[in-house]
N, C-alpha and C positions, 0 to 999 in steps of 0.2 A: 443473371446470377451476380449478386453484389460482391465485389472483390476489393481486397486491400492489397496494394502493391508495396513491396519492400525492396529497397535498394541500399546497399552498403558501399560507401565511397572508400576505396582502398588507395586512392590517389593515382589511379591509372586510367588514361583515356578521358573522353568527354563524358562525365558522369550524368549531366543533364540530358544530353542527347540519348544516352543509353536508357534513361528512365522514360523518356518520351517514346522510344521504340518499344519498351515493355508495355506501355499503355496501348499502343497500336496493336501489339501482339495479343493482348488480353481482349481487346474489342474484336479482333479477327476471330478469336476463339468463341466469342459469344458472351464474354463477361462484361460487367459494367464497373469500371474502376471508380470506387467511391472515395477512397482516401489513399494517400501515399505516405509511407513512413520511411525515413532515411536515417542513416547514422554514419559515423566515420570510425573506421578501425584500421589497425595496421595488419591484422590477419584474422581469419575466421575463428570463431569460438568452436572448439571440437564438439561440444554437445548440442548447441542451438544455433550455430553459425553467427548469431547476432549477440549472444550473451544472454544471461537469464534476466537481467533488468530490462533490456530492450524487448525480450520475448513477452514479459509481463505487460509492457506498454502496448505491444501489438494485441495482446489478449484483451486489454481494456478497450482499445479501439474497435475490436471485433464486436464486443458487447454493445458499445455505444452506437455503432453504425449498422448493427444487424448484419455483419459480414458473414458470407457463406463460404468464401474461399480466400486463402492468402496465397499470393503469387510472389515468389522471390525472383529477383533479377540475377540469379546466380545458380550454379549447379550445387545441389545439396547431396550429401552422402545419405545412404539409406537410414543410418542411425539418426542423423540430424532431422530428417523428415519425420521419422516416427516420434522422436522426442518432441518436436514442435507440435505435431498433431495431438499428442497426449496433453500437452500443456495448454494449447489454445482451444481444443475441442472443436476445431473446424478442419476441413480438408486443406492440406498444404501442397502446393505445386511449385516445382522449380522451373527455371527457364527451359531446360531440355524437355521436360514433360509437357510444358505448354506448347512448344513447337511440335512435339509429337501429336498432341491433341488436335492442333490445327490441321496437320496433314491427314489425320484420320478422318476428319470431316470433309476434306476437299479432294482426296484421291478419287479419280474417276475411272481410269483405264485399268484393265486387268493386271498388267504388269506393275502399274503404280501401286495397286493394292497389295500385291505380293511383296514388293520392295518395302512398303510401309509396315506390313506385318512382321517381316523379318527383322527390320530395325527395332521395332517395339519389343519383340520377343527377346532380342539380344540385350536390350536395355533392362527388361524385366528380370532376366535370368540372374544377373548379379544381385539385384535387390532381393529376389526370392531366396537365393542361397544365403546371403548375409542376414536376411531377416529371420532365418531359422537356426542360425548358429547357436543361439541360447538353448535350443532343444538338443542340438547335436552334442553339446558338451555334457548334457545330463546322462548319467549312467543308470538312471532308474528313478524311483520316487513315485508317489501317488499321482496318477494321471499322466505320467511322463514315460511310461514303459512302452516304447515302441510306436504308438500311433503318430506322434509328431514326426519321428524319423521316417516312418512309412509314408506319410503324406508328403514329406519333403522329397523323398526319392521318387514318388509317383509324379509329382509336379516336374521334377527335373527330367524324368524320362519323357513325359508328354511334350515338354518344351523342346527337348533334344530331337524327338522324332519329327515334330512340326518344322523345326529349323532345317533339318536335313531334307525334308520334302520340299520346302520353299526354295532351298538352294538348288535342288535338282530341276525344279520347274524354271527357275530363273536362268540356269545354265542352258536349258533347251531354247528359251526365248532369245538368249544371247547369240546362239548359233544362227537363229533365224535372222537376227539383225546383221550378222556378218555376211550372210547370203545376200541380203538386200544391199549392203554396202558394195559388194562386188558387182552386183547387177548395175547399180548406178555409176560405179567407178568406170565401167566400160563405156558409159555414155560421156565421160569426161565433162561432167557438169560441175560448175563452180558452186560451192556450198558456203553459206553464210549462217552463222549462229548469233542470235542476240543474247548477250549475257549482261549481267549488271546486278546491282543491289536491288532488293525487293522494293517494289513501289516506285521504281525509277522511271517508269513509263514505257517499258519494253512492249507490252501488249498493245498499247495505244499506237506506238510506232508501227508495230507489225500490222495492225488493222489498216492504218493509213496507207502503208506501202502496198499491201496485198488485197485489201477489201475482204479480209477473212472473217470478220465478225467474231473474233475471239473475245471471251468474257473479260471485261475490264471493270475494275472497281478501285476506289481509293482506300485500299486496305492491303495489309501485308499478305503475301502468298496468294493473291487472287488467281494466279496461274500456277498450276502444279504439274500439268502434263504438257510435254512438248507438242507443238503443232507446227507443221511445215507446209509451205505453199511454194508454188513456182512463180517467179517474178520475171517478167520480160523487160530487158534493158536495152532494146534496140537490136538492129540487124547484126551489128558487129559482135556484140557480146552474147546476144540470144537470151536464153533462160538461165537463171540461177535459182537454186533452192535456198530459201530463207526459213530459218526455224526460230520460233519463240520458245524460250525456256523459263524454268522457274527462277525466281530471284534468289540471290545469296543473302546471307545475314551474318552479323558479327557473332563471334563465339559459337560457330557452327559445331554441333556435337560430332565427335569423331565417329560415333556409330552411324550417323547419317552419311558421312562421306564414304565409309566402308560399305554400308549396305547398298548404296546407290552408285558404286563405282562403275558397274556395268553400263548404266545409262549415262553416267558422267563421261564415260569414255567416248560416247557419241560426239560430245563436244570436241574431243581431241581430233576427230576426223574432219572437222570443218576446215575450209581453206582460208576463211577470214572470220575473225570475231569482231562484232560491233559491240563495244563495251558502252552500254547506255548509262549515262550519269545524270542524276537529278541536279541540274545546274543551279537550282534555287536553294539547295540544302546547305546549311552552314557547316555540315560535317562531310561534305562531298569527297574531300581528299582522303579522309579516313575510310569512307565507304569504298572508294576506288582500291585502296590497299587491301581491304577485306576480300573483295572479289578476286584480286590478283593472287592473294594468299591461297584461296581455294583452287584457282586455276593451277598454281604451282603444285598443290597437293595431288591433283589428278593428272599432272603431266601435260597440261594444255597451255603452259606459259610460253611455248615456242611458236605458237600460231600467230601470224600477223594480226595486229589489233589496231582498230581505230576507235578513239574515244568519241562518243556521240554525246555532246553536251546538250541535253534535252531541257525543256521547260525554260527556254531563254526569255519567253514572254513574261514569266513570273520573276525572272532574275534581272530583267531590264537590259538584256543583251541583244545584239543584232546577229542575223545569220552570217556565217562566215566559215572560212577554212584556214587551218594552220598547218604548216609543213615543218618537218624536222630538218636536221642538217644535211640529210641525204635527199631532200626535196620530195620525200614521201609524205602523203597526207597523214597527219597524226591526230588531228582533232577537227570535228565538224560541229558547228553550232546550229541547232535546229529547235523547232517546237513541233512535236508530234501532234499536239492538240490543234494548233492553228494551221499547220502545214508549212510554216516558214522554214526555209532552208532545206526542204526535202529534195529539191532538184540538185543541190550541192551534194547531198548524201548519195543520191543515185549515181552522180558523176564519180564520187569517190569509190563506190563499189565497182563501177566499170573500170576505173583506173587500176584498182587492185586486181581485178580479174585479168587484166592485160599483163600485169607484171608478175603475178604469183602463179607458179605452176600448179595445176590441178592434180591432187593426189588421187590414187585409185581407192578412195574411201570417202565416206560422207556421214552425215548424222543418222545413218541407219535407214535411209529411205530410198526406194527405187524411183527413178525419174518417172516411170510410167504411172506411178501412183501419186505423183506430187501435185496434181491438180486439187485433189482432196485426200489428204493423208490422215488416217485415223490417229487419234491422240496416242502418243507414247510418252511414258514418264521421263523426267529429266532431272539432272542436276541434284541439287541439294535437298531432295525431298525425303521426308520421314514422317512416321505417323504413330498415332496412339490407338491401335486397334485391339490391343489385348483386352480392353474393357468389353469388347464385343465377342471375345472368344469364350469357349467353355470354361477356361481357367479363371475367368473373372479378373478383377483388378488386383 
């Protein structure tokens, strides 16, 4: 699908890096970015976000390049999206909907699909309601006596019933997770979660450490479901459970954090977070802060954390370890691809396991099952599945 990317520079953050990430997101969703249109504004235009003149420029580019979809690197209001689609005569997607669509394609586990549908229904509900307000205001008139309002109420009821059912199912699954946590907590097994920005190399590192064979690809959100394996670290430490999770991303939609809080909470129960960083990325410090922001939102910022500076071969760095003022390991330099520095990382996990008390909780996995644990969804996942529901788009 031929796509035009639109980014507006409001003078905040790294605009170029944000556009590059949008292109990666578009390709991950199956679109082919053909052209990128940019502009500078102090604030969004209420009607078209970009202003009528820039909207016309986008429309001309769509005709010239045979564009099938326009993707904005921002969150659009329902009215802005409708206005743009009418003016451009092509489908318009904002950043939130793009992320939703990627997760709709990638969710594999049962719970992941439930979480994904709940997030999308919540996202759709506001647009549905606002989209019909012009009919709600009508007190009659030819063609407007009732059917519009009746359809709106029907759709509201259907969405409300589906949301209620999804929440009930997810609550039941959450209880099962708590039971599994208690089971593994009794075994006093040290648990480690890999967290980090999307495409930082978490799955490659996970595979290298555990020989798990998790899917790896040079694309955003290649991993959507958490996979956990048992890792043996010598007689003194024994087994630890290490979990690979979905990557975080900037401007994470709040519906995503809310809908996936139950599975995000599994990260809270880890004893140690390995925060994997793409050491070759020019915006790595901003990505670190984005991940930490999400961890703060879910209440996981209190968990001990080690920065794993990955891709040192691409960054021209050497394997090594850095310690903080308390002589605790704060950063390990490795290459998950070549294996350089992995012995240092294993030693760092062993050292953390010695010094950190094991809580009677874990990422929702019983040790007995940790040799091969079925996928469970994690973290900042969200999806666009309403297109597959009876309600349509």
